N, C-alpha and C positions, 0 to 999 in steps of 0.2 A: 550118151556120148562115151568114148573110149579114148584113153591115154594115148598119146603119140610118141611118149618117150621111147617106146620100143619099136617104133616103125621103122621101115627100110628107107635109107637116105638114097636119092635118086638124083644123080649129078649129069647125065648123058644130055648134052645142050642139044644134040640132033633130034632126041626124042621129046625131052621135057621143056627145052626153050631154055633161055639165058639164065634163069635163077634155080637154085637148087630147089628140090621138093622132097617131101617126107609122105609115104605111103601108110595109111592106117593100118597096123597088124592085124585088125579083125576084118574090115570090110574092104580095104584096098584102095580107098578114095585117096586122092593125094591132094597135098596142100602146100602152097608156097610157105618156104621157110621166111623169105622177105616180107611177104604182104598177108599171109594167112588165108587168101583166097584158095577154094577148092577147085580142082581141076580133075582132068580125065581119071579113069581107074586104073591101077596098076593090075596087070594081068598075071597073075602068078599059075603055077602048074603043079601038078601033082597032089598031094595032100594039102598043101597050103591053098591052091587053087579052090579044091573043094571046100575047105572050110570058109574061104572068103566069098564064094558063092551062096553057102547056107546063111552066111552073117548078113549078106546083103538082102537076102529075102526076109530075115527074120527082123530088120531094120528097115523095110520097106516104107514105112510111115514116117521114119526119120531122115529125110532127104537130107543130103548132105548140105551144110551150109559153112560158110566162113568162120575161121577160128581166129582168137587174137593173135597178134605177132608181136615181139618184143625185141627193143635193142638191148643187147648185152654189151656192157663196157667195164672196164678194169682200170683202176688208179694205178699208174704206174709207180707211185711213191709209195702207197699203202698196201697196194695189192689187194684193196677191197673190190667187190665185183657189185655191178648197178644193173638192175634190170629195169626197164621203163617201157610201157606199152607204146606202140607205134600209133 
């Protein structure tokens, strides 16, 4: 698996639906930020598109699967941040 923290955030409701998604920076698989469910591939162009195509063939046996999603909250009084798996 690859880290999604450097992924591309996609929020065009006409294309991706009502929930924002993040595209994996390596293979372009998209994941819902709210549920963690994987979705359609983000089609990149140029060098990025070429790298993504190569990465998909290299990870063909690791088919996309859902990832954990988390609720992030902040206590207004203390400023503490909490992370809880959905």
